[in-house]
C-alpha positions as CSV (number, residue, x, y, z in Angstrom):
1,M,-59.4,-30.5,-49.4
2,K,-61.4,-27.9,-47.5
3,E,-59.9,-26.8,-44.1
4,D,-62.8,-28.5,-42.2
5,A,-62.5,-31.8,-44.0
6,Y,-60.6,-34.9,-42.8
7,I,-60.3,-38.5,-43.8
8,T,-61.3,-41.3,-41.4
9,I,-62.7,-44.8,-41.7
10,G,-66.4,-45.7,-42.0
11,N,-66.3,-49.3,-40.6
12,T,-64.0,-51.6,-38.7
13,G,-61.2,-53.3,-40.6
14,E,-59.6,-56.5,-39.4
15,G,-56.2,-57.9,-40.3
16,F,-54.0,-60.9,-39.5
17,F,-50.3,-61.5,-39.7
18,R,-48.1,-64.5,-38.7
19,N,-44.4,-64.5,-38.1
20,K,-42.3,-67.4,-36.6
21,G,-45.3,-68.8,-34.7
22,S,-46.4,-65.4,-33.3
23,R,-49.9,-64.4,-34.4
24,F,-50.9,-60.7,-34.8
25,I,-54.6,-59.9,-35.0
26,S,-55.4,-56.3,-35.8
27,F,-58.4,-54.0,-35.7
28,A,-58.9,-50.5,-37.2
29,I,-62.0,-48.9,-35.5
30,P,-63.6,-45.5,-36.2
31,V,-63.9,-43.5,-33.0
32,K,-65.1,-40.0,-32.0
33,N,-63.8,-39.5,-28.5
34,E,-61.7,-41.1,-25.7
35,E,-64.8,-42.8,-24.1
36,E,-65.3,-44.8,-27.3
37,I,-61.6,-45.6,-27.4
38,N,-61.7,-46.9,-23.8
39,F,-64.8,-49.0,-24.5
40,H,-63.2,-50.7,-27.6
41,L,-59.9,-51.3,-25.8
42,Q,-61.7,-52.9,-22.9
43,S,-63.8,-55.1,-25.2
44,I,-60.8,-56.3,-27.1
45,R,-58.8,-57.0,-23.9
46,Q,-61.8,-59.1,-22.7
47,K,-62.2,-61.0,-25.9
48,F,-58.5,-61.7,-26.2
49,S,-57.7,-62.0,-22.5
50,D,-55.3,-64.9,-23.1
51,A,-53.1,-62.9,-25.6
52,H,-49.7,-61.7,-24.5
53,H,-49.9,-58.1,-25.7
54,H,-52.6,-55.7,-26.7
55,C,-50.7,-52.8,-28.4
56,Y,-52.5,-49.8,-29.9
57,A,-52.4,-46.3,-31.2
58,W,-55.1,-43.7,-31.8
59,S,-55.6,-40.3,-33.2
60,L,-58.5,-37.8,-32.7
61,G,-59.3,-34.4,-34.2
62,I,-58.8,-32.9,-37.6
63,H,-55.2,-31.9,-36.8
64,R,-54.6,-35.0,-34.8
65,N,-54.1,-32.8,-31.7
66,K,-54.9,-35.8,-29.5
67,F,-53.1,-39.1,-30.0
68,R,-51.5,-41.9,-28.1
69,Y,-49.5,-45.1,-28.7
70,Y,-48.9,-47.9,-26.3
71,D,-46.4,-50.9,-26.4
72,D,-48.1,-53.0,-23.7
73,G,-44.9,-54.7,-22.5
74,E,-43.2,-55.0,-25.9
75,P,-39.7,-53.3,-26.1
76,S,-40.1,-49.5,-26.2
77,G,-40.9,-48.2,-29.7
78,T,-41.5,-51.6,-31.3
79,A,-45.3,-51.7,-31.3
80,G,-47.3,-48.6,-30.5
81,R,-45.2,-46.2,-32.5
82,P,-45.1,-48.3,-35.7
83,I,-48.9,-48.7,-35.4
84,Y,-49.3,-44.9,-35.1
85,G,-46.9,-44.5,-38.1
86,Q,-49.4,-46.4,-40.2
87,I,-52.3,-44.1,-39.1
88,L,-50.2,-41.2,-40.2
89,S,-49.2,-42.8,-43.5
90,A,-52.8,-43.5,-44.3
91,G,-53.7,-39.9,-43.6
92,I,-56.6,-40.8,-41.3
93,T,-57.8,-39.6,-37.9
94,N,-60.6,-40.4,-35.5
95,V,-59.3,-43.9,-35.5
96,L,-58.1,-46.6,-33.0
97,V,-55.8,-49.4,-34.2
98,V,-55.3,-52.3,-31.9
99,V,-52.9,-55.2,-32.6
100,V,-53.2,-58.3,-30.4
101,R,-50.2,-60.6,-30.2
102,Y,-50.1,-64.3,-29.3
103,F,-46.4,-65.1,-28.7
104,G,-45.2,-68.1,-30.7
105,G,-42.1,-68.9,-28.6
106,V,-39.5,-67.4,-31.0
107,K,-38.3,-63.9,-30.3
108,L,-38.5,-61.6,-33.4
109,G,-36.0,-59.0,-32.4
110,T,-36.5,-55.2,-32.6
111,S,-36.7,-54.9,-36.4
112,G,-38.9,-58.1,-36.6
113,L,-41.4,-56.7,-34.1
114,I,-41.6,-53.3,-35.7
115,E,-42.2,-54.9,-39.1
116,A,-44.9,-57.3,-37.7
117,Y,-46.8,-54.5,-35.9
118,K,-46.6,-52.2,-39.0
119,T,-47.8,-55.0,-41.3
120,A,-50.7,-56.1,-39.0
121,A,-51.8,-52.4,-38.5
122,L,-51.7,-51.8,-42.3
123,E,-53.8,-55.0,-42.9
124,A,-56.6,-53.7,-40.7
125,I,-56.5,-50.1,-42.0
126,N,-56.6,-51.4,-45.6
127,K,-59.7,-53.5,-44.9
128,A,-61.6,-50.4,-43.6
129,E,-63.4,-48.0,-46.0
130,K,-61.9,-44.5,-46.1
131,I,-64.5,-41.7,-45.9
132,T,-64.3,-37.9,-45.8
133,E,-65.9,-36.3,-42.8
134,Y,-66.2,-32.6,-41.8
135,E,-65.7,-30.6,-38.6
136,M,-69.2,-29.6,-37.5
137,E,-70.5,-26.7,-35.4
138,N,-73.9,-26.1,-33.8
139,L,-76.2,-23.2,-34.6
140,D,-79.1,-22.4,-32.3
141,I,-82.1,-20.7,-33.8
142,E,-84.5,-19.1,-31.3
143,F,-87.9,-17.9,-32.6
144,D,-91.6,-17.5,-31.8
145,Y,-93.8,-20.6,-32.4
146,S,-95.7,-18.6,-35.2
147,M,-92.4,-18.7,-37.3
148,M,-92.1,-22.5,-37.2
149,E,-93.2,-23.1,-40.8
150,V,-90.8,-20.6,-42.2
151,I,-87.9,-21.9,-40.1
152,M,-88.6,-25.6,-41.0
153,R,-88.9,-24.7,-44.7
154,K,-85.4,-23.2,-44.7
155,I,-84.0,-26.2,-42.7
156,K,-85.4,-28.6,-45.2
157,W,-84.3,-26.5,-48.2
158,K,-80.7,-26.5,-47.0
159,K,-80.9,-30.1,-45.7
160,F,-79.6,-29.0,-42.3
161,R,-79.5,-31.7,-39.6
162,V,-81.6,-31.0,-36.5
163,V,-79.7,-32.2,-33.4
164,E,-82.0,-30.8,-30.7
165,S,-85.3,-28.9,-30.4
166,T,-87.4,-27.3,-27.7
167,Y,-90.9,-26.2,-28.4
168,G,-93.0,-23.7,-26.5
169,E,-94.0,-20.0,-26.9
170,R,-90.4,-19.5,-27.8
171,C,-88.8,-22.4,-29.7
172,V,-85.1,-23.3,-30.0
173,I,-83.9,-25.6,-32.8
174,R,-80.2,-26.6,-32.9
175,I,-78.8,-27.5,-36.3
176,E,-75.4,-29.0,-37.2
177,V,-73.5,-27.2,-39.9
178,R,-70.1,-27.6,-41.5
179,K,-67.5,-25.3,-39.8
180,S,-66.5,-23.7,-43.1
181,L,-70.2,-23.0,-44.0
182,Y,-71.2,-21.6,-40.6
183,D,-71.5,-18.0,-41.8
184,E,-73.4,-19.1,-44.8
185,A,-75.9,-20.9,-42.6
186,V,-76.4,-17.8,-40.4
187,M,-77.2,-15.8,-43.6
188,V,-80.0,-18.3,-44.5
189,F,-82.0,-17.2,-41.4
190,K,-80.8,-13.6,-41.1
191,D,-83.8,-12.2,-43.1
192,I,-86.4,-13.6,-40.6
193,S,-87.3,-10.9,-38.1
194,G,-87.6,-11.7,-34.4
195,I,-85.2,-14.6,-34.3
196,I,-82.1,-15.0,-32.3
197,L,-79.1,-16.9,-33.7
198,K,-76.4,-18.1,-31.4
């Protein structure tokens, strides 16, 4: 796999596990930043406000340089860490996995809890579609309006995605390119005189 590629999920997966009366409802959700994570956590807490525990783990970034796991009142290491372990085992990132527990009246013990949270997390992850994504970078192209046709032809030819544009005497178009292909993208426009790439 290229150094700018990573595996994530393309949709939300839902799972369910029951053990000795306790019910574990799980969700694997694709996320891009901590704002999205907080939004989904709040939504799930509101939807399942009568549940005893809302345990979760998440991972962000191609190298998983941002991650967190949380036990939400369960004995330390019995919920959040096993959930995070399933994220690592699946080889995915940019994902939030939440397991909601309704206590069934019978204690499961440390090993029982770990197994329950692992199983519930895996159920949700397995229901989600795995997809390959790429680390992206922005390239700004500044040029005179008279060069618009030439620039747009090259953008369409290479199927670059335009993320922002400003038009005037001098125009700026921002395109999104794969990190590993950034230098290649610069070369596409290098032969046009009077443009600024940044």
